N, C-alpha and C positions, 0 to 999 in steps of 0.2 A: 504494500500500500504506500509506503514511503517513497519507493522508487517511482511509482505511478504519479504521485504528487510532484516529485522532483521533475519528472518528464513533462508534466503539465505546465509547471512554472517555467521551465527552460524553453518552452516553445516560443518562437518569435512573436506571435501575436500577443501573448500575455505580457511579454516584456515591453513591446511597443506600446501597449495600452497603459501599462504602469508609468512609462516615461511620459506619455501624453497627459495622463491625469496629473502628474507632478508639475509638469510645465504649465498645464492649464491652470492649476491653482496659483502658481506664481504669476502667471499672466493676468489672472483675475485680480490679484492684489495690485498689480501695476495699474490696471485700468481703474480700479476703485480709487486709488490715490489720484489718478489723473482727474477723475470726476470730482471727488471730494475736495481736493486741494487746489486744483487749477481751474476747473470749469464752473463749479457751482458758486464759488464766491462772487465772480463777476455777474453771473446770472441773478444771484440773490440781491446784489447791489442794484442791478437794473430794475428789479422788482421792488425796490424800496427797502433794502436791507433785510430781506426775508431769508432766514436760514431754513432750508427745507426740512432738516432733521427735527426742528422744533415745532413744525406744523402738526397740530393735533386738535381733536374735538374732545373736550372733557365731558364725559357722561355723568361722572359723580366726583365731586370734590373730595380731597383728602380730609380725613377727620383728625384734627390736632387738638390735644388737651395738654395744658401746662407745657407747651413747647415740644411735646413728644407726639410723633405720628402714630396714631392708633390704627388707622386704615388708610392704605395708599389710595391715590386717586385712580379712577378708572377712566381711561381715555383711548380713543381711536387715533393712532399715530400714523396718519396718512402721509405725512412728510417723509417718513422713513421708507414707506412703500414707494413713493414717487422717486426717491433717491435710488432705490433698488431697481426700479424699472429703467431709469436712465443708465445705471451701471450695465444692466443687461443689454440695452440697445447699443451702447458703445462697444461692449465686448463682441456682440454679434456683428456689428459693422467692421470692427477691426479684423475679426476672423474672415469675414467676407472679403475684405481687401487683401489679406494674405493669400487666400485661396485664389482670388482673381489674378494676383501677380504670379502665383505658382502656375496656374493654367496658362497664362500668357507666355511664360517662359517655356513651358512644356510644348505649347503650340508652335513657337518659333523653332524649337529643337526638331519637331516633327516635320516642319515645312522646309528645313534645310535640305537642299538636294543631295541625295546620296551619290557617291562616286559610281560611275557605270561599272557593271561587273566585268571582270577580265574575260576576254574572249576564250571560248573553249578551244581545245586542240583542233577540232573539226573546222571551226570558223577560221582559225589561223591558217590551216592548210588550204581551205577554199580561197581565202584572201590571196595567198601566195600563188595559187593556180590562176586566179583571175589576173593578177599582176603579170605573170609570165605570158598569158594569152594576149594581154594588151601589148606587151613588148614585141611579140612575134607578129601581130597584126598591125602594129603601129609604125 
């Protein structure tokens, strides 16, 4: 059973998938930072200083007695949801651009003309015969 598991893990597809998941996680962090740290502050400023993460609808206020929170507030944090949707859209767009560039490079590679195949021995012999006949008749 251990050998079967080792064989399964060592297959190329599983290793490729593991690498893709790890790189995808790191790429997701980069895009999240891009959105949170570079894109959202100017967008929030244009909208009048709105921080999307702070947007929420409070359904029930927090209960506080003697400066101590007895019950937390209940709220719908739609700003966090908007932030997550924007993150997703940017990740999807970035992946789209990478795949588009990859396909473009692959297409150029396929369009490159291949060298003509070398003539076979028969073709070479027939070419020599043709040239000899031209010399005799010419």
